[in-house]
C-alpha positions in Angstrom: 21.3 8.7 -12.5 19.8 5.0 -12.5 16.2 4.8 -12.7 15.8 1.4 -12.1 17.5 1.7 -8.6 15.7 -0.1 -5.5 17.0 2.4 -3.1 16.4 5.3 -5.5 13.6 8.3 -5.4 11.2 6.1 -8.1 12.4 2.4 -7.0 12.9 -0.3 -8.9 11.0 -1.3 -11.9 9.7 -5.1 -12.4 8.2 -7.0 -15.5 4.8 -6.2 -16.6 4.4 -10.2 -16.4 5.2 -10.1 -12.7 2.9 -7.3 -12.0 0.1 -9.3 -10.6 -2.0 -10.3 -7.4 1.1 -12.6 -6.2 3.5 -10.1 -6.2 1.2 -7.8 -3.6 -0.1 -10.3 -1.4 2.7 -12.7 -1.2 6.0 -10.5 -1.8 4.6 -7.3 -0.2 1.8 -9.0 2.1 -1.3 -6.8 1.2 -4.3 -8.5 2.8 -6.7 -9.9 -0.2 -8.9 -11.1 2.5 -10.2 -8.1 4.1 -9.0 -5.3 2.8 -8.0 -5.6 -1.2 -9.3 -7.3 -4.1 -7.8 -8.3 -7.5 -9.5 -6.2 -10.5 -8.9 -8.6 -13.5 -10.0 -5.7 -16.2 -7.5 -3.2 -14.8 -4.8 -6.0 -13.9 -4.3 -3.9 -10.3 -5.3 -3.9 -6.8 -8.4 -2.0 -5.6 -9.7 -1.4 -1.5 -12.9 -3.9 -0.9 -14.6 -0.7 0.6 -14.5 2.8 -0.3 -16.0 5.8 0.4 -19.7 6.5 1.8 -20.4 2.7 2.1 -17.4 1.8 4.0 -18.5 4.9 6.1 -21.6 3.2 7.0 -20.4 -0.4 7.5 -16.7 -0.4 8.0 -16.5 -3.8 9.1 -19.3 -6.0 7.0 -22.0 -6.0 9.5 -25.9 -5.1 9.0 -26.5 -2.1 11.0 -30.0 -1.7 12.1 -31.9 1.7 10.7 -32.3 3.3 14.1 -28.4 3.0 14.4 -27.4 4.5 11.3 -25.8 8.1 11.2 -27.3 11.2 9.2 -26.0 11.4 5.6 -24.1 14.9 6.3 -22.0 12.8 9.1 -21.6 9.9 6.5 -20.2 12.2 4.1 -17.8 13.7 6.7 -16.8 10.1 8.0 -16.1 8.9 4.1 -14.1 12.0 3.2 -12.2 12.2 6.4 -9.9 10.4 8.5 -11.6 10.5 11.7 
């Protein structure tokens, strides 16, 4: 059993020095302009918007107070794929 097999169930291992933003952005094609941001403290990618705040404003535009949805619906949208 080869645990460093690119086609195996665990995939190919990479060197820790290579595990950086460049790998995700250019080798894997992740979008760091709109979707991801690099966390320098944990040396890993994370989503720019997640949870309740993303459900309130999924595309980053300001929503007038009269158009905001109630808290229960916001929580449902944040926790369910709708």
